[in-house]
C-alpha positions as CSV (number, residue, x, y, z in Angstrom):
1,M,9.3,-52.2,13.7
2,K,9.5,-48.4,14.2
3,L,12.4,-48.2,11.8
4,Q,10.4,-50.1,9.2
5,I,7.4,-47.8,9.6
6,C,9.6,-44.7,9.2
7,L,11.2,-46.1,6.0
8,T,7.8,-46.9,4.6
9,A,6.7,-43.3,5.3
10,I,9.8,-41.9,3.6
11,A,9.2,-44.1,0.6
12,S,5.6,-42.9,0.3
13,C,6.8,-39.3,0.4
14,L,9.2,-40.0,-2.4
15,L,6.5,-41.6,-4.5
16,I,4.3,-38.5,-4.3
17,M,6.9,-35.7,-4.5
18,N,5.0,-34.2,-7.4
19,T,2.2,-33.2,-5.0
20,G,4.3,-32.9,-1.8
21,C,3.9,-35.0,1.4
22,R,2.0,-34.2,4.6
23,S,2.2,-36.4,7.7
24,Y,-0.1,-35.9,10.6
25,S,-1.2,-37.7,13.7
26,P,-3.1,-41.0,13.2
27,T,-5.7,-39.6,15.6
28,A,-6.9,-37.2,12.9
29,T,-10.7,-37.5,12.3
30,T,-12.3,-38.3,9.1
31,W,-13.2,-35.6,6.6
32,E,-16.3,-33.6,7.0
33,V,-17.7,-32.6,3.7
34,L,-18.9,-29.0,3.6
35,L,-19.6,-28.7,-0.2
36,D,-19.3,-31.5,-2.8
37,R,-20.5,-32.5,-6.2
38,K,-22.9,-35.1,-4.9
39,H,-25.0,-32.8,-2.8
40,P,-24.0,-29.2,-3.5
41,E,-27.5,-28.0,-2.4
42,R,-26.6,-28.8,1.2
43,Y,-24.3,-25.8,1.5
44,A,-26.7,-23.9,3.9
45,E,-26.4,-26.8,6.4
46,N,-22.7,-26.2,6.7
47,F,-22.3,-22.4,6.2
48,R,-24.0,-19.2,7.4
49,G,-23.4,-15.6,6.9
50,Y,-20.8,-13.9,9.1
51,K,-22.8,-12.4,12.0
52,Q,-26.0,-13.9,10.5
53,P,-28.1,-16.8,11.8
54,G,-28.5,-18.3,8.3
55,F,-27.1,-18.4,4.9
56,P,-27.2,-14.9,3.2
57,A,-30.3,-14.4,1.0
58,Q,-28.3,-12.4,-1.5
59,G,-24.7,-12.3,-2.7
60,W,-24.1,-16.0,-3.2
61,T,-25.5,-18.5,-5.6
62,L,-25.1,-22.2,-6.5
63,D,-23.5,-22.4,-9.9
64,G,-23.4,-26.1,-10.8
65,D,-21.5,-27.7,-8.0
66,A,-19.8,-24.5,-6.9
67,L,-20.7,-21.6,-4.7
68,K,-20.3,-18.4,-6.6
69,T,-20.2,-14.8,-5.3
70,V,-22.6,-12.4,-6.9
71,P,-21.5,-8.7,-7.0
72,G,-23.8,-5.8,-6.3
73,F,-25.5,-7.0,-3.1
74,G,-23.1,-5.6,-0.6
75,G,-21.4,-8.9,-0.2
76,A,-21.6,-11.1,2.9
77,D,-18.8,-13.4,3.9
78,I,-19.8,-16.9,4.8
79,M,-18.5,-19.0,7.6
80,T,-18.5,-22.5,8.9
81,R,-21.1,-23.2,11.4
82,Q,-18.6,-24.9,13.7
83,M,-15.3,-23.7,15.2
84,F,-12.1,-25.5,14.6
85,A,-8.8,-25.7,16.5
86,N,-6.2,-28.0,14.8
87,F,-7.5,-28.7,11.3
88,E,-6.9,-29.3,7.6
89,I,-9.2,-27.8,5.1
90,E,-9.2,-28.4,1.3
91,F,-11.0,-26.4,-1.3
92,E,-11.0,-25.7,-5.0
93,W,-11.4,-22.2,-6.4
94,R,-11.3,-20.0,-9.4
95,A,-11.5,-16.3,-9.9
96,S,-13.0,-14.3,-12.7
97,S,-10.8,-11.8,-14.6
98,G,-9.6,-9.4,-11.9
99,G,-11.4,-11.4,-9.3
100,N,-10.4,-11.2,-5.6
101,G,-11.4,-13.4,-2.6
102,G,-9.9,-15.2,0.3
103,V,-10.3,-17.8,3.0
104,M,-9.7,-16.7,6.6
105,Y,-9.2,-19.0,9.5
106,N,-9.2,-18.9,13.3
107,V,-11.7,-16.2,13.0
108,A,-13.6,-14.8,16.0
109,E,-17.2,-13.6,15.4
110,T,-17.0,-10.0,16.7
111,D,-18.5,-6.6,15.9
112,G,-15.7,-6.1,13.5
113,P,-15.0,-7.8,10.1
114,P,-13.5,-11.3,10.0
115,W,-10.1,-10.1,8.8
116,A,-9.7,-8.2,12.0
117,T,-9.1,-11.5,13.9
118,G,-8.2,-14.2,11.4
119,P,-5.5,-14.2,8.7
120,E,-6.3,-14.8,5.1
121,Y,-5.2,-17.3,2.4
122,Q,-5.4,-15.0,-0.6
123,V,-7.5,-16.1,-3.6
124,L,-6.8,-13.9,-6.6
125,D,-6.4,-13.5,-10.3
126,D,-2.8,-12.4,-10.1
127,A,-2.5,-11.2,-13.6
128,G,-5.7,-9.2,-13.6
129,H,-5.7,-7.6,-10.2
130,S,-3.3,-5.0,-8.7
131,D,-2.8,-7.1,-5.6
132,G,-1.1,-9.7,-7.8
133,K,1.8,-7.3,-8.5
134,E,2.9,-7.6,-4.8
135,P,3.9,-11.1,-3.8
136,K,2.6,-10.7,-0.2
137,T,-0.9,-10.1,-1.5
138,S,-0.9,-12.5,-4.4
139,S,-2.7,-15.8,-4.6
140,G,-1.7,-18.4,-2.0
141,A,0.0,-15.8,0.3
142,L,-0.7,-15.2,4.0
143,Y,-2.3,-12.0,3.0
144,A,-0.1,-8.9,3.4
145,L,2.4,-10.8,5.6
146,I,4.1,-13.7,3.9
147,A,4.6,-14.2,0.1
148,P,4.3,-17.6,-1.5
149,N,7.6,-19.3,-2.3
150,D,8.9,-20.2,-5.8
151,K,7.0,-23.5,-6.0
152,K,3.8,-21.6,-6.6
153,E,1.9,-22.6,-9.7
154,L,-1.3,-20.8,-10.5
155,R,-3.7,-22.1,-13.1
156,S,-5.2,-20.2,-16.0
157,I,-8.4,-18.2,-15.7
158,G,-11.3,-20.6,-16.1
159,D,-9.5,-23.5,-14.4
160,F,-10.0,-24.4,-10.8
161,N,-7.0,-24.3,-8.4
162,K,-6.8,-26.7,-5.5
163,S,-5.8,-25.3,-2.1
164,T,-5.1,-26.6,1.4
165,I,-4.7,-24.8,4.7
166,V,-3.2,-26.7,7.6
167,F,-3.2,-25.5,11.2
168,N,-1.6,-28.1,13.5
169,R,-0.7,-27.0,17.0
170,G,0.5,-23.6,15.9
171,H,2.3,-24.8,12.7
172,V,0.6,-23.4,9.6
173,E,0.9,-24.4,5.9
174,H,-0.6,-23.0,2.7
175,W,-0.7,-25.4,-0.2
176,L,-1.5,-24.5,-3.8
177,N,-2.0,-27.0,-6.6
178,G,0.1,-29.7,-4.8
179,W,2.9,-27.5,-3.5
180,K,3.5,-26.0,-0.1
181,V,3.9,-22.3,-0.8
182,V,3.7,-20.8,2.7
183,D,5.0,-22.3,6.0
184,Y,5.1,-20.4,9.3
185,Q,4.6,-20.6,13.1
186,W,1.5,-18.9,14.4
187,D,3.0,-17.2,17.5
188,S,6.7,-16.9,16.5
189,P,8.6,-13.7,17.1
190,E,9.2,-13.5,13.4
191,L,5.5,-13.4,12.6
192,Q,4.8,-10.9,15.4
193,E,7.4,-8.6,13.8
194,L,5.7,-8.9,10.4
195,I,2.4,-8.0,12.0
196,K,3.8,-5.0,13.7
197,R,5.0,-3.7,10.3
198,S,1.7,-4.4,8.5
199,K,-1.9,-3.0,8.2
200,F,-2.9,-5.3,11.0
201,A,-0.7,-3.6,13.6
202,G,-3.5,-1.6,15.1
203,L,-5.9,-4.6,15.5
204,P,-5.7,-5.9,19.1
205,G,-7.6,-9.1,18.2
206,F,-5.6,-10.1,15.1
207,M,-4.3,-13.7,15.2
208,K,-4.7,-13.9,19.0
209,Q,-6.6,-17.2,19.2
210,K,-5.6,-20.7,18.0
211,H,-9.1,-21.7,17.1
212,G,-12.2,-20.2,15.4
213,Y,-14.3,-20.2,12.3
214,V,-13.2,-20.6,8.7
215,V,-14.6,-17.8,6.6
216,F,-14.9,-17.5,2.8
217,Q,-14.7,-13.9,1.7
218,H,-17.1,-12.0,-0.6
219,H,-14.8,-9.2,-1.8
220,G,-17.2,-7.9,-4.5
221,E,-15.8,-9.7,-7.5
222,V,-16.8,-13.1,-8.9
223,V,-15.1,-16.1,-7.3
224,W,-16.2,-19.8,-7.3
225,Y,-15.5,-22.3,-4.5
226,R,-16.2,-26.0,-4.7
227,N,-15.2,-29.4,-3.2
228,I,-14.7,-28.0,0.3
229,R,-13.9,-30.5,3.1
230,I,-12.3,-30.2,6.5
231,R,-11.0,-32.5,9.2
232,R,-9.8,-32.0,12.8
233,L,-6.3,-33.0,13.6
C-alpha cells in the first residue's frame, strides 16, 4: 500500500511538472484567505500597520481586488495580525515601472524596521529598477542573500506574477510563476556565512526566530498585491 501511494505521488508530480510539485504533511491546515476577489474590502480584518494597532490611514488603497501602495505618505508596511511558524503563503503581485516592494516573513515586531528581523522575498520591476541588475536583489530573490535560479520567469509590466513562500521546519522555498527559484535551509552554516558578508551582518536579531509575522513592504513606489492566502503546515 505504501509503495502504491508513493508511485501515485510521483505520477502526480510528473503530470504537473510545468508548475512544479510540492509535497507537505497531510496535517496541513486549510487555507486562510487574507485578501481575495470575493471580499477584498475585508483586508483590514487580516492586516494592520507595522507597529500600529489598525490598518494605516494613508499609504495603501483598495484598487479593484488588489491592495495598492500609494507613494507620498511616508509609507507604512502592513503585517498579518497573526504570527506563523511553519506555513505556506501564496500571493499575486505586480509592480509599476521601476516599482519596488517585498514580502518579509518570520518578522518580530520590534522598535526597528521589519527587515531587521525577517528576510525578504523581493518584489521588483527588474528591467526598470537598479536592483534588478544584481541577481541577489532581483525579483524572487532572498533579498541581498540568494539569487533566483535559471528557472525564473518574470511577467511583463502590467501582468500579475504569482508567488509562494514556504517555511517548513527550517526548509525555505521561494516560488515564482510556477517555478521554485530559491531553496535554502534557515539555520545552515552556508546561510550564516552569506549573512556575515551582507548588509545584515550588524543586525543581532536578523533571522534569529523560526516564527513571526508576514509583512508586505511599502517601499515608496507603486506595487499591487492580491489573492493572498496562507496556511499552517
